[in-house]
C-alpha positions in Angstrom: 19.7 -7.2 17.8 16.7 -6.1 15.7 16.6 -5.8 11.9 14.8 -3.1 10.3 12.7 -4.0 7.2 12.8 -1.1 4.7 9.6 -2.1 2.8 6.3 -3.3 4.2 3.3 -4.7 2.2 -0.3 -3.7 3.0 -3.0 -5.8 1.1 -6.2 -3.8 0.9 -9.4 -5.7 1.5 -12.8 -4.7 2.8 -11.8 -2.9 6.0 -12.3 0.9 6.4 -9.7 3.0 4.4 -9.1 4.8 7.8 -7.8 1.4 9.2 -5.3 1.0 6.6 -4.2 4.7 6.9 -3.6 4.1 10.6 -1.6 0.9 10.0 0.6 2.7 7.3 1.2 5.7 9.7 2.4 3.2 12.5 4.6 1.5 10.0 6.2 4.7 9.0 6.6 5.8 12.6 8.4 2.7 13.3 11.0 3.6 10.8 9.9 2.0 7.5 11.4 3.7 4.5 8.5 2.5 2.2 5.2 0.6 2.0 3.7 -1.2 -0.8 -0.1 -1.0 -1.1 -1.5 -3.9 -2.9 -5.1 -4.5 -4.2 -6.5 -7.4 -6.0 -9.5 -7.7 -8.2 -12.5 -5.6 -7.0 -10.1 -4.0 -4.4 -8.0 -2.2 -6.9 -9.9 1.0 -6.6 -9.7 0.8 -2.8 -5.9 0.7 -3.0 -5.9 3.7 -5.3 -8.3 5.5 -2.8 -6.0 4.7 0.0 -3.0 6.2 -1.8 -5.2 9.4 -2.5 -6.2 9.6 1.1 -2.5 9.1 2.3 -1.5 11.8 -0.2 -4.0 14.3 1.0 -3.2 13.7 4.7 0.5 13.5 4.5 1.1 15.7 1.6 4.8 16.3 1.0 5.7 13.8 3.6 5.4 10.9 1.2 6.0 10.3 -2.4 5.0 7.9 -5.0 8.0 5.5 -5.8 6.6 3.0 -8.2 3.4 1.4 -9.6 3.1 -2.0 -10.8 0.0 -3.6 -12.4 -0.4 -7.3 -13.5 -2.2 -10.5 -13.0 -1.4 -13.6 -11.3 -3.0 -17.0 -11.5 -5.1 -18.1 -8.4 -6.6 -21.5 -8.8 -8.2 -21.7 -12.4 -8.4 -18.0 -13.1 -6.2 -14.9 -13.3 -6.7 -12.1 -10.8 -5.5 -8.6 -11.5 -3.6 -6.6 -9.0 -2.0 -3.3 -8.6 1.1 -2.4 -6.3 1.5 1.2 -5.3 4.9 1.8 -3.5 4.9 4.9 -1.2 8.1 6.2 0.2 8.6 8.4 3.3 10.3 11.6 2.5 
């Protein structure tokens, strides 16, 4: 008996944006309802770029569900992050 996870998280790092796009496409094709794109620190702009690339590629097939920003403590300092939740339509 397999359980379906309705939401997955993708943390954006230094890989190519096209790699993340392919990963998200596979996740959606496996039946996921939403994906959370998360970028920390210097990778915040890459998370936004990934969302814009997905939106231009998939168009009306996805929609922006939620955006959260904040910071969390890592070691002795705080690191900013952004979470962009994208839903399949």
